[in-house]
C-alpha positions as CSV (number, residue, x, y, z in Angstrom):
1,M,89.5,-74.6,98.5
2,R,89.1,-72.2,95.6
3,K,86.4,-74.6,94.2
4,I,84.6,-74.7,97.5
5,L,84.7,-70.9,97.7
6,T,83.3,-70.6,94.2
7,V,80.5,-73.0,95.0
8,V,79.6,-71.1,98.1
9,I,79.6,-67.8,96.3
10,A,77.5,-69.3,93.5
11,S,75.1,-70.7,96.0
12,F,74.7,-67.2,97.7
13,Y,74.1,-65.7,94.2
14,C,71.4,-68.2,93.4
15,L,69.7,-67.6,96.7
16,A,69.8,-63.9,96.1
17,V,68.3,-64.3,92.7
18,I,65.6,-66.6,94.0
19,G,64.9,-64.1,96.8
20,Q,64.6,-61.3,94.4
21,T,62.4,-63.3,92.1
22,S,60.2,-64.4,95.0
23,H,60.0,-60.8,96.2
24,G,59.2,-59.6,92.7
25,D,56.5,-62.3,92.4
26,S,55.1,-61.2,95.7
27,A,55.0,-57.6,94.7
28,I,53.3,-58.5,91.4
29,T,50.8,-60.6,93.3
30,L,50.1,-57.8,95.7
31,I,49.6,-55.3,92.8
32,K,47.2,-57.7,91.2
33,M,45.3,-58.2,94.4
34,Q,45.1,-54.4,94.9
35,K,43.8,-54.0,91.3
36,D,41.2,-56.8,91.8
37,S,40.1,-55.2,95.1
38,A,39.8,-51.8,93.4
39,L,37.8,-53.3,90.5
40,R,35.5,-55.1,92.9
41,A,34.9,-51.8,94.8
42,M,34.1,-50.0,91.5
43,M,31.7,-52.7,90.5
44,H,30.0,-52.6,93.8
45,T,29.7,-48.8,93.6
46,D,28.3,-49.1,90.1
47,S,25.9,-51.8,91.1
48,A,24.6,-49.7,94.0
49,K,24.2,-46.7,91.7
50,I,22.3,-48.7,89.2
51,D,20.0,-50.2,91.9
52,K,19.2,-46.7,93.1
53,E,18.6,-45.4,89.6
54,F,16.3,-48.4,89.0
55,A,14.5,-47.8,92.3
56,D,13.9,-44.1,91.4
57,K,12.6,-45.0,87.9
58,L,10.3,-47.7,89.4
59,K,9.0,-45.2,91.9
60,E,8.3,-42.7,89.2
61,A,6.5,-45.4,87.2
62,Q,4.4,-46.2,90.2
63,L,3.4,-42.5,90.6
64,K,2.5,-42.4,86.9
65,G,0.5,-45.6,87.3
66,I,2.8,-47.5,84.9
67,A,4.2,-50.2,87.2
68,V,2.1,-53.4,87.4
69,Y,1.9,-56.2,90.0
70,P,0.7,-59.2,88.0
71,A,0.9,-61.8,90.8
72,M,1.0,-59.8,94.1
73,N,2.1,-56.6,95.7
74,G,5.1,-57.0,97.9
75,G,6.0,-53.4,98.4
76,D,7.1,-50.5,96.2
77,M,10.0,-52.3,94.7
78,S,8.1,-55.5,93.7
79,G,6.5,-53.9,90.7
80,V,7.2,-54.4,87.0
81,I,7.6,-51.9,84.2
82,P,5.8,-53.2,81.1
83,V,7.9,-53.8,78.0
84,K,6.2,-53.5,74.6
85,D,6.7,-56.4,72.1
86,P,9.7,-58.3,73.6
87,T,11.5,-60.4,71.1
88,E,12.9,-63.0,73.7
89,V,10.2,-64.7,75.7
90,P,10.4,-67.7,78.1
91,D,8.6,-71.0,77.5
92,P,5.3,-70.8,79.3
93,N,4.9,-74.6,79.3
94,M,8.0,-75.2,81.5
95,D,7.9,-75.5,85.3
96,Y,9.9,-72.7,86.8
97,K,11.5,-74.0,90.0
98,L,12.9,-71.1,91.9
99,L,15.0,-71.4,95.0
100,F,15.6,-68.3,97.2
101,E,18.0,-67.8,100.0
102,L,17.1,-65.1,102.5
103,T,19.6,-64.0,105.1
104,S,19.2,-60.3,105.7
105,N,16.9,-58.6,108.2
106,N,15.8,-55.0,107.8
107,P,17.5,-52.5,110.1
108,D,15.5,-51.7,113.2
109,S,14.6,-48.3,111.7
110,T,12.7,-50.0,108.9
111,A,11.1,-52.8,111.0
112,K,7.7,-51.5,109.9
113,D,8.5,-52.2,106.3
114,I,8.3,-55.5,104.4
115,N,11.6,-57.4,104.5
116,Y,13.7,-56.3,101.5
117,G,14.4,-59.9,100.5
118,L,10.8,-60.8,100.4
119,T,10.0,-57.8,98.3
120,E,12.7,-59.0,95.8
121,V,11.2,-62.5,95.8
122,T,7.9,-61.0,94.9
123,R,9.4,-58.9,92.2
124,I,11.0,-61.9,90.6
125,I,7.7,-63.8,90.6
126,N,6.0,-60.8,89.2
127,L,8.6,-60.6,86.4
128,H,8.0,-64.2,85.5
129,V,4.3,-63.7,85.3
130,A,4.7,-60.4,83.3
131,S,6.8,-62.4,80.9
132,G,3.9,-64.7,80.1
133,I,4.6,-67.6,82.5
134,P,1.4,-68.8,84.3
135,L,1.5,-68.5,88.0
136,K,0.7,-72.2,88.4
137,K,4.0,-73.0,86.6
138,I,6.1,-71.1,89.1
139,I,7.3,-73.2,92.1
140,P,9.1,-71.1,94.7
141,V,11.0,-72.4,97.7
142,I,12.4,-69.9,100.2
143,V,15.1,-71.0,102.7
144,V,15.5,-68.7,105.6
145,H,18.5,-68.3,107.9
146,A,20.5,-65.6,109.7
147,G,18.7,-62.4,110.6
148,A,16.0,-62.9,108.0
149,L,14.3,-65.4,110.4
150,N,12.9,-62.5,112.3
151,A,10.6,-61.6,109.4
152,F,9.0,-65.0,109.6
153,T,8.0,-64.9,113.2
154,N,4.5,-64.6,114.6
155,N,3.1,-61.2,115.4
156,E,3.5,-61.6,119.2
157,F,7.3,-62.4,118.9
158,Y,7.8,-59.6,116.3
159,K,5.9,-57.0,118.3
160,G,7.8,-57.9,121.4
161,K,11.1,-57.4,119.7
162,Y,10.4,-54.4,117.4
163,K,7.4,-52.7,119.1
164,T,5.4,-52.9,115.9
165,D,3.2,-55.5,114.1
166,N,4.9,-57.8,111.7
167,P,4.5,-56.2,108.2
168,N,5.6,-59.4,106.4
169,Q,2.7,-61.7,107.5
170,K,0.2,-60.8,104.7
171,L,2.9,-61.2,102.0
172,I,4.1,-64.5,103.4
173,N,0.5,-65.8,103.5
174,D,0.0,-64.6,99.9
175,L,3.1,-66.4,98.8
176,A,2.0,-69.5,100.7
177,A,-1.3,-69.4,98.8
178,I,0.4,-69.8,95.5
179,G,2.3,-72.9,96.8
180,T,5.5,-71.3,98.1
181,R,7.5,-73.5,100.5
182,F,9.2,-71.8,103.4
183,I,12.1,-73.6,105.2
184,A,13.9,-72.3,108.3
185,C,17.5,-73.2,109.2
186,G,17.6,-75.0,112.5
187,Q,21.2,-74.0,113.2
188,A,20.3,-70.3,112.7
189,M,17.3,-70.7,115.0
190,V,19.5,-71.9,117.8
191,F,22.1,-69.1,117.1
192,F,19.4,-66.3,117.0
193,D,17.4,-67.9,119.9
194,I,14.2,-68.2,117.9
195,K,12.0,-71.1,119.0
196,K,9.8,-73.1,116.7
197,E,6.7,-71.7,118.5
198,A,7.9,-68.2,117.5
199,L,7.8,-68.9,113.8
200,M,4.7,-68.5,111.6
201,P,2.8,-71.8,111.0
202,V,3.8,-72.0,107.3
203,M,7.4,-72.5,108.2
204,K,9.1,-75.9,107.9
205,I,12.3,-76.5,109.8
206,S,15.5,-78.2,108.5
207,V,18.6,-79.2,110.4
208,T,20.5,-76.7,108.3
209,A,19.9,-74.4,105.3
210,Q,22.9,-76.0,103.6
211,T,21.1,-79.3,102.9
212,V,18.1,-77.4,101.6
213,L,20.3,-75.4,99.2
214,S,22.1,-78.5,97.9
215,S,19.1,-80.9,97.7
216,Y,16.8,-78.5,95.9
217,Q,19.5,-77.5,93.4
218,L,20.0,-81.2,92.7
219,K,16.2,-81.3,92.0
220,G,16.7,-78.7,89.3
221,Y,15.8,-75.5,91.2
222,V,17.4,-72.3,90.0
223,K,19.1,-70.6,93.0
224,Y,18.8,-66.9,93.6
225,W,21.5,-65.2,95.8
């Protein structure tokens, strides 16, 4: 009986220790998660601050006539600030296969402005050209889903929705002129109720954006976003 009692007490002690250890591990895990969350928040804040500072500097460079648009102008933020005598330069003989994923639509209050994502695509292309890469060596593919689909609609659809002309059309046609391929996600079209007829003629349609992202990366495209 004494042995049985000893075993029972020992068992309860072990369970208590395990419980304490488990609780301790959980507490440590929670603290780590909180620290990680705080760190991510700080990084996001710093990133937003840096983006604003860069935007202010680029705007200042524009006003001074310093910013350049070596390939095309896709809005204020698509310019490049020249850098004198860079010591690291890309190979101008390579093909630069660039894959962009656009998902965000401008807020209704900025429906008259070029889609922010398209402006960034233009900036990246301008940066490549400014770095000495011939435009003919740049091969962009843009896969479009979620709210960004609205930016790629014809003027009739866009005007009916936002009461203004589609400001993206000229830039989209300029990008198409350099060989950019535009692909819409069929799943997103159904979800956002955008018919094929509402899209600009340059748009191709895939069953899903996911296969575009996977297949083009397997072809050696560098994915942005």
